[in-house]
One Martini backbone bead per residue (centre of mass of N, CA, C, O) as a GRO file, in nm:
protein
  389
    1UNK     BB    1   0.058   2.973  -0.853
    2UNK     BB    2   0.330   2.800  -0.863
    3UNK     BB    3   0.651   2.835  -1.014
    4UNK     BB    4   0.734   2.558  -0.925
    5UNK     BB    5   0.845   2.242  -1.042
    6UNK     BB    6   0.768   1.938  -0.921
    7UNK     BB    7   0.800   1.602  -0.857
    8UNK     BB    8   0.734   1.598  -0.533
    9UNK     BB    9   0.459   1.592  -0.300
   10UNK     BB   10   0.419   1.602   0.052
   11UNK     BB   11   0.111   1.518   0.181
   12UNK     BB   12   0.129   1.537   0.525
   13UNK     BB   13   0.420   1.616   0.658
   14UNK     BB   14   0.314   1.656   0.976
   15UNK     BB   15   0.254   1.381   1.010
   16UNK     BB   16   0.355   1.084   1.105
   17UNK     BB   17   0.421   0.959   0.822
   18UNK     BB   18   0.516   1.215   0.677
   19UNK     BB   19   0.774   1.249   0.846
   20UNK     BB   20   0.909   0.984   0.748
   21UNK     BB   21   0.927   1.073   0.456
   22UNK     BB   22   1.098   1.322   0.502
   23UNK     BB   23   1.335   1.177   0.631
   24UNK     BB   24   1.401   0.998   0.389
   25UNK     BB   25   1.440   1.219   0.172
   26UNK     BB   26   1.662   1.386   0.326
   27UNK     BB   27   1.869   1.141   0.311
   28UNK     BB   28   1.842   1.055  -0.017
   29UNK     BB   29   1.715   1.361  -0.110
   30UNK     BB   30   1.851   1.646   0.013
   31UNK     BB   31   1.786   1.802  -0.261
   32UNK     BB   32   1.676   1.961  -0.558
   33UNK     BB   33   1.895   1.814  -0.739
   34UNK     BB   34   1.798   1.509  -0.686
   35UNK     BB   35   1.501   1.623  -0.596
   36UNK     BB   36   1.188   1.777  -0.656
   37UNK     BB   37   1.079   1.854  -0.339
   38UNK     BB   38   0.791   1.882  -0.113
   39UNK     BB   39   0.600   2.036   0.150
   40UNK     BB   40   0.265   1.955   0.275
   41UNK     BB   41   0.001   2.159   0.440
   42UNK     BB   42  -0.191   2.355   0.654
   43UNK     BB   43   0.080   2.440   0.820
   44UNK     BB   44   0.361   2.631   0.804
   45UNK     BB   45   0.461   2.601   1.093
   46UNK     BB   46   0.473   2.290   1.104
   47UNK     BB   47   0.654   2.253   0.859
   48UNK     BB   48   0.894   2.410   0.977
   49UNK     BB   49   0.938   2.223   1.218
   50UNK     BB   50   1.000   1.969   1.052
   51UNK     BB   51   1.233   2.083   0.893
   52UNK     BB   52   1.411   2.130   1.146
   53UNK     BB   53   1.402   1.849   1.283
   54UNK     BB   54   1.526   1.710   0.994
   55UNK     BB   55   1.722   1.894   0.842
   56UNK     BB   56   1.616   2.037   0.596
   57UNK     BB   57   1.672   2.168   0.316
   58UNK     BB   58   1.624   2.490   0.194
   59UNK     BB   59   1.530   2.394  -0.104
   60UNK     BB   60   1.282   2.295   0.045
   61UNK     BB   61   0.954   2.344   0.005
   62UNK     BB   62   0.648   2.508   0.102
   63UNK     BB   63   0.298   2.393   0.113
   64UNK     BB   64  -0.029   2.505   0.116
   65UNK     BB   65  -0.275   2.250   0.213
   66UNK     BB   66  -0.638   2.173   0.202
   67UNK     BB   67  -0.909   1.965   0.195
   68UNK     BB   68  -1.114   2.232   0.238
   69UNK     BB   69  -0.931   2.369  -0.006
   70UNK     BB   70  -0.956   2.355  -0.337
   71UNK     BB   71  -0.750   2.568  -0.436
   72UNK     BB   72  -0.502   2.449  -0.288
   73UNK     BB   73  -0.510   2.176  -0.428
   74UNK     BB   74  -0.491   2.275  -0.720
   75UNK     BB   75  -0.217   2.411  -0.688
   76UNK     BB   76  -0.060   2.161  -0.605
   77UNK     BB   77  -0.124   1.976  -0.851
   78UNK     BB   78  -0.005   2.185  -1.068
   79UNK     BB   79   0.309   2.176  -0.931
   80UNK     BB   80   0.321   1.854  -0.995
   81UNK     BB   81   0.382   1.520  -1.081
   82UNK     BB   82   0.354   1.421  -0.769
   83UNK     BB   83   0.131   1.292  -0.526
   84UNK     BB   84   0.204   1.239  -0.181
   85UNK     BB   85  -0.028   1.076   0.039
   86UNK     BB   86  -0.108   1.071   0.415
   87UNK     BB   87  -0.419   1.164   0.409
   88UNK     BB   88  -0.623   1.028   0.649
   89UNK     BB   89  -0.886   0.909   0.566
   90UNK     BB   90  -0.965   0.891   0.232
   91UNK     BB   91  -1.283   0.896   0.255
   92UNK     BB   92  -1.252   1.194   0.395
   93UNK     BB   93  -0.968   1.335   0.229
   94UNK     BB   94  -0.952   1.219  -0.104
   95UNK     BB   95  -1.159   1.293  -0.328
   96UNK     BB   96  -1.058   1.565  -0.455
   97UNK     BB   97  -0.766   1.477  -0.515
   98UNK     BB   98  -0.823   1.253  -0.718
   99UNK     BB   99  -0.987   1.422  -0.915
  100UNK     BB  100  -0.766   1.628  -0.982
  101UNK     BB  101  -0.550   1.433  -1.083
  102UNK     BB  102  -0.723   1.295  -1.305
  103UNK     BB  103  -0.790   1.572  -1.466
  104UNK     BB  104  -0.475   1.707  -1.459
  105UNK     BB  105  -0.237   1.476  -1.486
  106UNK     BB  106  -0.156   1.374  -1.194
  107UNK     BB  107   0.021   1.196  -1.003
  108UNK     BB  108  -0.047   0.917  -0.755
  109UNK     BB  109   0.008   0.840  -0.400
  110UNK     BB  110  -0.071   0.595  -0.140
  111UNK     BB  111  -0.205   0.420   0.181
  112UNK     BB  112  -0.447   0.256   0.103
  113UNK     BB  113  -0.707   0.042   0.301
  114UNK     BB  114  -0.994   0.116   0.120
  115UNK     BB  115  -1.188  -0.061  -0.090
  116UNK     BB  116  -1.453   0.101  -0.120
  117UNK     BB  117  -1.319   0.367  -0.209
  118UNK     BB  118  -1.164   0.253  -0.451
  119UNK     BB  119  -1.411   0.160  -0.606
  120UNK     BB  120  -1.528   0.446  -0.636
  121UNK     BB  121  -1.283   0.579  -0.783
  122UNK     BB  122  -1.280   0.397  -1.029
  123UNK     BB  123  -1.572   0.461  -1.129
  124UNK     BB  124  -1.520   0.783  -1.146
  125UNK     BB  125  -1.180   0.812  -1.259
  126UNK     BB  126  -1.059   0.628  -1.480
  127UNK     BB  127  -1.122   0.785  -1.745
  128UNK     BB  128  -0.983   1.051  -1.672
  129UNK     BB  129  -0.698   0.930  -1.633
  130UNK     BB  130  -0.668   0.819  -1.917
  131UNK     BB  131  -0.701   1.097  -2.061
  132UNK     BB  132  -0.468   1.262  -1.891
  133UNK     BB  133  -0.234   1.045  -1.767
  134UNK     BB  134  -0.293   0.966  -1.490
  135UNK     BB  135  -0.124   0.797  -1.216
  136UNK     BB  136  -0.304   0.593  -0.999
  137UNK     BB  137  -0.166   0.473  -0.680
  138UNK     BB  138  -0.252   0.250  -0.463
  139UNK     BB  139  -0.114   0.101  -0.194
  140UNK     BB  140   0.219   0.209  -0.106
  141UNK     BB  141   0.255   0.000   0.129
  142UNK     BB  142   0.215  -0.265   0.320
  143UNK     BB  143  -0.049  -0.178   0.191
  144UNK     BB  144   0.047  -0.393  -0.088
  145UNK     BB  145   0.345  -0.438  -0.188
  146UNK     BB  146   0.465  -0.713  -0.080
  147UNK     BB  147   0.224  -0.877  -0.200
  148UNK     BB  148   0.200  -0.787  -0.492
  149UNK     BB  149   0.511  -0.831  -0.560
  150UNK     BB  150   0.529  -1.124  -0.460
  151UNK     BB  151   0.341  -1.251  -0.667
  152UNK     BB  152   0.483  -1.140  -0.917
  153UNK     BB  153   0.756  -1.278  -0.862
  154UNK     BB  154   0.659  -1.569  -0.856
  155UNK     BB  155   0.538  -1.573  -1.147
  156UNK     BB  156   0.803  -1.522  -1.289
  157UNK     BB  157   0.943  -1.781  -1.190
  158UNK     BB  158   0.736  -1.980  -1.307
  159UNK     BB  159   0.772  -1.901  -1.607
  160UNK     BB  160   1.075  -1.971  -1.622
  161UNK     BB  161   1.047  -2.281  -1.522
  162UNK     BB  162   0.735  -2.370  -1.653
  163UNK     BB  163   0.578  -2.146  -1.858
  164UNK     BB  164   0.382  -2.079  -1.607
  165UNK     BB  165   0.158  -1.996  -1.386
  166UNK     BB  166  -0.007  -1.987  -1.092
  167UNK     BB  167  -0.345  -2.055  -0.978
  168UNK     BB  168  -0.211  -2.120  -0.684
  169UNK     BB  169  -0.182  -1.896  -0.401
  170UNK     BB  170   0.007  -1.843  -0.096
  171UNK     BB  171  -0.009  -1.608   0.166
  172UNK     BB  172   0.247  -1.585   0.433
  173UNK     BB  173   0.306  -1.491   0.753
  174UNK     BB  174   0.592  -1.582   0.923
  175UNK     BB  175   0.689  -1.288   1.026
  176UNK     BB  176   0.625  -1.018   1.278
  177UNK     BB  177   0.717  -0.671   1.375
  178UNK     BB  178   0.460  -0.447   1.490
  179UNK     BB  179   0.262  -0.145   1.461
  180UNK     BB  180  -0.018   0.044   1.504
  181UNK     BB  181  -0.180   0.326   1.418
  182UNK     BB  182  -0.416   0.571   1.426
  183UNK     BB  183  -0.463   0.578   1.117
  184UNK     BB  184  -0.534   0.282   1.078
  185UNK     BB  185  -0.771   0.274   1.277
  186UNK     BB  186  -0.939   0.500   1.140
  187UNK     BB  187  -0.985   0.354   0.871
  188UNK     BB  188  -1.135   0.109   0.982
  189UNK     BB  189  -1.365   0.263   1.123
  190UNK     BB  190  -1.472   0.410   0.872
  191UNK     BB  191  -1.540   0.158   0.710
  192UNK     BB  192  -1.737   0.022   0.914
  193UNK     BB  193  -1.936   0.255   0.929
  194UNK     BB  194  -2.014   0.255   0.629
  195UNK     BB  195  -2.114  -0.042   0.620
  196UNK     BB  196  -2.346  -0.008   0.835
  197UNK     BB  197  -2.495   0.225   0.662
  198UNK     BB  198  -2.416   0.052   0.382
  199UNK     BB  199  -2.476  -0.234   0.209
  200UNK     BB  200  -2.298  -0.175  -0.044
  201UNK     BB  201  -2.029  -0.163   0.107
  202UNK     BB  202  -2.036  -0.452   0.218
  203UNK     BB  203  -2.035  -0.592  -0.059
  204UNK     BB  204  -1.759  -0.489  -0.142
  205UNK     BB  205  -1.594  -0.605   0.098
  206UNK     BB  206  -1.686  -0.918   0.030
  207UNK     BB  207  -1.554  -0.880  -0.253
  208UNK     BB  208  -1.269  -1.002  -0.414
  209UNK     BB  209  -1.372  -0.829  -0.699
  210UNK     BB  210  -1.409  -0.507  -0.636
  211UNK     BB  211  -1.145  -0.408  -0.843
  212UNK     BB  212  -1.243  -0.551  -1.148
  213UNK     BB  213  -1.481  -0.418  -1.305
  214UNK     BB  214  -1.688  -0.691  -1.314
  215UNK     BB  215  -1.458  -0.902  -1.305
  216UNK     BB  216  -1.467  -1.245  -1.240
  217UNK     BB  217  -1.400  -1.538  -1.049
  218UNK     BB  218  -1.334  -1.767  -0.851
  219UNK     BB  219  -1.356  -1.901  -0.570
  220UNK     BB  220  -1.258  -1.791  -0.245
  221UNK     BB  221  -1.096  -1.790   0.027
  222UNK     BB  222  -1.156  -1.658   0.345
  223UNK     BB  223  -0.955  -1.671   0.601
  224UNK     BB  224  -1.151  -1.665   0.897
  225UNK     BB  225  -1.006  -1.936   1.002
  226UNK     BB  226  -0.850  -2.156   1.162
  227UNK     BB  227  -0.564  -2.362   1.040
  228UNK     BB  228  -0.411  -2.657   0.933
  229UNK     BB  229  -0.087  -2.680   0.754
  230UNK     BB  230   0.095  -2.936   0.644
  231UNK     BB  231   0.306  -2.802   0.438
  232UNK     BB  232   0.398  -2.602   0.701
  233UNK     BB  233   0.369  -2.693   0.994
  234UNK     BB  234   0.101  -2.498   1.057
  235UNK     BB  235  -0.075  -2.263   1.188
  236UNK     BB  236  -0.349  -2.051   1.076
  237UNK     BB  237  -0.447  -1.709   1.062
  238UNK     BB  238  -0.601  -1.440   1.039
  239UNK     BB  239  -0.544  -1.150   0.828
  240UNK     BB  240  -0.615  -0.818   0.845
  241UNK     BB  241  -0.500  -0.740   0.537
  242UNK     BB  242  -0.646  -0.930   0.331
  243UNK     BB  243  -0.893  -0.749   0.242
  244UNK     BB  244  -0.693  -0.571   0.060
  245UNK     BB  245  -0.473  -0.743  -0.080
  246UNK     BB  246  -0.653  -0.933  -0.250
  247UNK     BB  247  -0.781  -0.709  -0.421
  248UNK     BB  248  -0.519  -0.600  -0.547
  249UNK     BB  249  -0.426  -0.868  -0.681
  250UNK     BB  250  -0.672  -0.897  -0.866
  251UNK     BB  251  -0.620  -0.631  -1.011
  252UNK     BB  252  -0.349  -0.700  -1.125
  253UNK     BB  253  -0.441  -0.936  -1.296
  254UNK     BB  254  -0.637  -0.767  -1.465
  255UNK     BB  255  -0.424  -0.548  -1.568
  256UNK     BB  256  -0.239  -0.802  -1.686
  257UNK     BB  257  -0.437  -0.990  -1.846
  258UNK     BB  258  -0.433  -1.248  -1.676
  259UNK     BB  259  -0.136  -1.362  -1.603
  260UNK     BB  260  -0.244  -1.571  -1.363
  261UNK     BB  261  -0.524  -1.620  -1.456
  262UNK     BB  262  -0.876  -1.681  -1.459
  263UNK     BB  263  -0.830  -1.906  -1.200
  264UNK     BB  264  -0.728  -1.740  -0.971
  265UNK     BB  265  -0.598  -1.823  -0.637
  266UNK     BB  266  -0.612  -1.628  -0.324
  267UNK     BB  267  -0.442  -1.609   0.000
  268UNK     BB  268  -0.429  -1.493   0.355
  269UNK     BB  269  -0.201  -1.556   0.632
  270UNK     BB  270  -0.087  -1.644   0.970
  271UNK     BB  271   0.153  -1.775   1.145
  272UNK     BB  272   0.157  -1.981   1.477
  273UNK     BB  273   0.229  -2.275   1.460
  274UNK     BB  274   0.252  -2.568   1.612
  275UNK     BB  275   0.030  -2.730   1.773
  276UNK     BB  276  -0.124  -2.620   2.055
  277UNK     BB  277   0.005  -2.339   2.050
  278UNK     BB  278  -0.074  -2.267   1.760
  279UNK     BB  279  -0.380  -2.293   1.802
  280UNK     BB  280  -0.410  -2.086   2.030
  281UNK     BB  281  -0.294  -1.848   1.868
  282UNK     BB  282  -0.500  -1.854   1.636
  283UNK     BB  283  -0.749  -1.798   1.816
  284UNK     BB  284  -0.649  -1.528   1.929
  285UNK     BB  285  -0.634  -1.380   1.659
  286UNK     BB  286  -0.933  -1.428   1.569
  287UNK     BB  287  -1.039  -1.270   1.856
  288UNK     BB  288  -0.917  -1.000   1.783
  289UNK     BB  289  -1.050  -0.646   1.861
  290UNK     BB  290  -0.852  -0.395   1.901
  291UNK     BB  291  -0.882  -0.221   1.633
  292UNK     BB  292  -1.208  -0.154   1.696
  293UNK     BB  293  -1.153   0.003   1.934
  294UNK     BB  294  -1.094   0.279   2.184
  295UNK     BB  295  -0.782   0.203   2.303
  296UNK     BB  296  -0.622   0.291   2.087
  297UNK     BB  297  -0.471   0.472   1.878
  298UNK     BB  298  -0.432   0.789   1.759
  299UNK     BB  299  -0.416   1.019   1.548
  300UNK     BB  300  -0.056   1.073   1.526
  301UNK     BB  301   0.015   0.796   1.620
  302UNK     BB  302   0.304   0.580   1.710
  303UNK     BB  303   0.588   0.443   1.683
  304UNK     BB  304   0.887   0.444   1.783
  305UNK     BB  305   1.203   0.446   1.680
  306UNK     BB  306   1.278   0.182   1.826
  307UNK     BB  307   1.037   0.016   1.722
  308UNK     BB  308   1.091   0.051   1.419
  309UNK     BB  309   1.389  -0.074   1.426
  310UNK     BB  310   1.277  -0.362   1.554
  311UNK     BB  311   1.136  -0.428   1.309
  312UNK     BB  312   0.958  -0.672   1.087
  313UNK     BB  313   0.939  -0.889   0.783
  314UNK     BB  314   0.800  -1.226   0.676
  315UNK     BB  315   0.708  -1.340   0.352
  316UNK     BB  316   0.521  -1.588   0.180
  317UNK     BB  317   0.505  -1.749  -0.156
  318UNK     BB  318   0.292  -2.023  -0.261
  319UNK     BB  319   0.322  -2.249  -0.528
  320UNK     BB  320   0.085  -2.494  -0.678
  321UNK     BB  321   0.120  -2.768  -0.935
  322UNK     BB  322   0.139  -3.084  -1.014
  323UNK     BB  323   0.389  -3.105  -0.790
  324UNK     BB  324   0.461  -2.810  -0.820
  325UNK     BB  325   0.693  -2.581  -0.652
  326UNK     BB  326   0.705  -2.245  -0.505
  327UNK     BB  327   0.914  -2.014  -0.307
  328UNK     BB  328   0.883  -1.685  -0.180
  329UNK     BB  329   1.043  -1.402  -0.031
  330UNK     BB  330   0.951  -1.116   0.180
  331UNK     BB  331   1.160  -0.859   0.323
  332UNK     BB  332   1.201  -0.656   0.627
  333UNK     BB  333   1.393  -0.434   0.869
  334UNK     BB  334   1.126  -0.287   0.959
  335UNK     BB  335   0.862  -0.151   1.040
  336UNK     BB  336   0.607  -0.203   0.826
  337UNK     BB  337   0.403   0.056   0.871
  338UNK     BB  338   0.668   0.270   0.878
  339UNK     BB  339   0.969   0.219   0.820
  340UNK     BB  340   0.890   0.093   0.528
  341UNK     BB  341   0.651   0.254   0.415
  342UNK     BB  342   0.800   0.527   0.367
  343UNK     BB  343   0.982   0.401   0.146
  344UNK     BB  344   0.772   0.286  -0.051
  345UNK     BB  345   0.622   0.549  -0.124
  346UNK     BB  346   0.864   0.712  -0.216
  347UNK     BB  347   0.963   0.511  -0.445
  348UNK     BB  348   0.701   0.519  -0.604
  349UNK     BB  349   0.707   0.816  -0.681
  350UNK     BB  350   0.994   0.811  -0.813
  351UNK     BB  351   0.933   0.604  -1.031
  352UNK     BB  352   0.731   0.785  -1.188
  353UNK     BB  353   0.961   0.997  -1.256
  354UNK     BB  354   1.247   0.811  -1.331
  355UNK     BB  355   1.166   0.512  -1.491
  356UNK     BB  356   1.034   0.510  -1.768
  357UNK     BB  357   0.742   0.425  -1.792
  358UNK     BB  358   0.471   0.263  -1.974
  359UNK     BB  359   0.258   0.382  -1.807
  360UNK     BB  360  -0.059   0.474  -1.814
  361UNK     BB  361  -0.343   0.604  -1.766
  362UNK     BB  362  -0.480   0.540  -1.437
  363UNK     BB  363  -0.584   0.286  -1.210
  364UNK     BB  364  -0.352   0.137  -0.984
  365UNK     BB  365  -0.111  -0.095  -0.914
  366UNK     BB  366   0.213  -0.177  -0.851
  367UNK     BB  367   0.282  -0.408  -1.048
  368UNK     BB  368   0.176  -0.286  -1.328
  369UNK     BB  369   0.312   0.001  -1.291
  370UNK     BB  370   0.632  -0.092  -1.173
  371UNK     BB  371   0.745  -0.355  -1.083
  372UNK     BB  372   1.075  -0.422  -1.124
  373UNK     BB  373   1.164  -0.128  -1.062
  374UNK     BB  374   1.060  -0.132  -0.770
  375UNK     BB  375   1.206  -0.374  -0.667
  376UNK     BB  376   1.490  -0.257  -0.709
  377UNK     BB  377   1.450  -0.017  -0.517
  378UNK     BB  378   1.382  -0.178  -0.254
  379UNK     BB  379   1.654  -0.325  -0.245
  380UNK     BB  380   1.848  -0.070  -0.260
  381UNK     BB  381   1.673   0.134  -0.030
  382UNK     BB  382   1.450  -0.041   0.178
  383UNK     BB  383   1.550  -0.326   0.296
  384UNK     BB  384   1.465  -0.535   0.079
  385UNK     BB  385   1.356  -0.875  -0.016
  386UNK     BB  386   1.375  -1.108  -0.305
  387UNK     BB  387   1.328  -1.470  -0.270
  388UNK     BB  388   1.426  -1.781  -0.375
  389UNK     BB  389   1.373  -2.089  -0.186
   0.00000   0.00000   0.00000
């Protein structure tokens, strides 16, 4: 077992996204005096290369850990307050790590967008995490922090202005520029393969309340066909990440004691513009199957530095009830899946360490686990904004 007690270990530090997390931490928490963090992965040689490439301070230690070596995982988990893992697909490489964190009382954050696996982990490890005090927080990247915290922020504004939350909220991607990596594609393919092999997995994927531990609510919009939305003067198309974001937001409502209401209805789509052009674009988005094909990026691949810095996202959350409406926007200034995701997961891990949260052990989503303190961090450090429009 390692003698040093870390605040955060970045597991998967030599992978594509892990490197971006290392780069972010080395810039904002440059040495072990500001934050006791370490880099972990299978190969100490690769870790050393990454350390040199990003000019990481010598005080930042290297930890050898491998998903296929349970003793190395156990040693890593025992040595830190939080494991930040970018090693996916999580359904292939995350089972033992979640179990160890849940039983050993170590906090955990990941970038998971795999709802069937999350459903399985909740059913298996929620009680152990509650007993040990481990705070397991899934989906701490573009899926699903901007969406989860966006709805949370809107509902706070609604309660301040109207005295109660909206029971109907629409999440709409107003604009976005970014690319998917091989890791994202691999997670989607692994999920669809599991669903085709096991009808029970498909049932979980199709259930909007698959993460609310048996508590269900009203019928939800499918969001799987283009439609024209008069209130926005735009066509809207299916949004590929809605299948995970909507599940996380319903779990947040559940974990918050149904703060959004027991009849809460939420959906997500992406704007494609008005008129014939908007309709044509919406149909093109709906028929796009590129993410599930074999021609996309491979694991370890992703957008260039120039592409990441040219990216952005602009999402609105619109609540309406009895003639009253509110709209908030959540924006980010870099590629959503990588430039901003690396900042989001890093600040999520640090929030668990530094923010004196009242959050107890269990399996969480970002809004009930970290809420306003994480919003403040993302505004201050991650180039994000939360704005009442």
